[in-house]
Every structure is written in C-alpha cells, then in structure tokens.
C-alpha positions as CSV (number, residue, x, y, z in Angstrom):
1,M,128.7,110.0,116.5
2,N,128.1,107.6,113.7
3,N,124.6,106.2,113.5
4,K,125.2,103.1,111.3
5,I,122.6,100.4,111.3
6,I,124.2,97.0,111.0
7,S,122.1,94.5,109.3
8,D,122.8,90.9,108.5
9,D,121.7,91.0,104.9
10,G,124.6,88.8,103.9
11,T,123.4,85.9,106.0
12,K,119.8,85.9,104.9
13,K,118.7,84.7,101.5
14,A,116.8,87.1,99.4
15,T,113.5,85.2,99.1
16,R,110.4,86.6,97.3
17,P,107.1,86.5,99.1
18,P,104.9,83.6,98.0
19,S,102.6,84.4,95.1
20,F,98.9,84.8,95.6
21,V,98.2,81.6,93.7
22,K,100.5,79.6,96.1
23,L,98.8,81.2,99.1
24,A,95.3,80.4,97.7
25,M,96.3,76.8,97.1
26,K,97.7,76.5,100.6
27,N,94.5,78.0,102.0
28,M,92.3,75.6,99.9
29,V,94.2,72.6,101.1
30,R,94.0,73.7,104.7
31,K,90.3,74.4,104.7
32,G,89.4,71.3,102.6
33,S,85.7,70.6,102.2
34,Q,84.6,74.2,103.0
35,S,86.6,75.5,100.0
36,L,85.0,72.8,97.8
37,S,81.5,73.6,98.9
38,H,82.0,77.3,98.3
39,F,83.4,76.6,94.9
40,G,80.4,74.3,94.1
41,L,77.9,77.0,95.3
42,T,79.7,79.6,93.2
43,A,79.7,77.4,90.1
44,L,76.0,76.6,90.5
45,G,75.2,80.3,91.0
46,F,77.1,81.2,87.9
47,L,75.5,78.6,85.8
48,G,72.1,79.7,87.1
49,F,72.8,83.3,86.2
50,I,74.0,82.3,82.7
51,L,70.8,80.2,82.1
52,L,68.6,83.1,83.4
53,V,70.3,85.6,81.1
54,A,69.9,83.1,78.2
55,V,66.2,82.6,78.9
56,L,65.4,86.2,79.4
57,G,67.5,87.3,76.4
58,K,66.1,84.8,74.0
59,P,64.5,86.7,71.1
60,H,60.8,86.0,70.6
61,I,60.2,85.4,66.9
62,P,56.5,85.1,66.0
63,Q,55.6,82.4,63.5
C-alpha cells in the first residue's frame, strides 16, 4: 500500500499571512470611535504619567 497524500499545492498561490500592522489597521477601521477613544485615553494617561514624573523628579535647589 502506498499512503501518498495528494495536495493541490500547485493550484493555490503561496500567500503570506497578513502582518500584524495590517491586522491592527483593519481592526481599528472596523471598530471606529472605540479605537479612537482608547487611543485618546492612553495618550492622556501617558502625558499625565510623564508630567507626574517630571514634577516629582524636579530637583529642589534652595536659594
């Protein structure tokens, strides 16, 4: 007995899976305003964190 597996590799094009960037962009377009609001909240949180670190890390120089 010969257990050959016949595949139709010749008929299918060898396509690479889509990149993570393309999938993320497709997801962002599909979800619309939810993605924008999450991005805005993330940006505000990051700016707040940077400002907090700047205020707490400011050296105190007596005059």
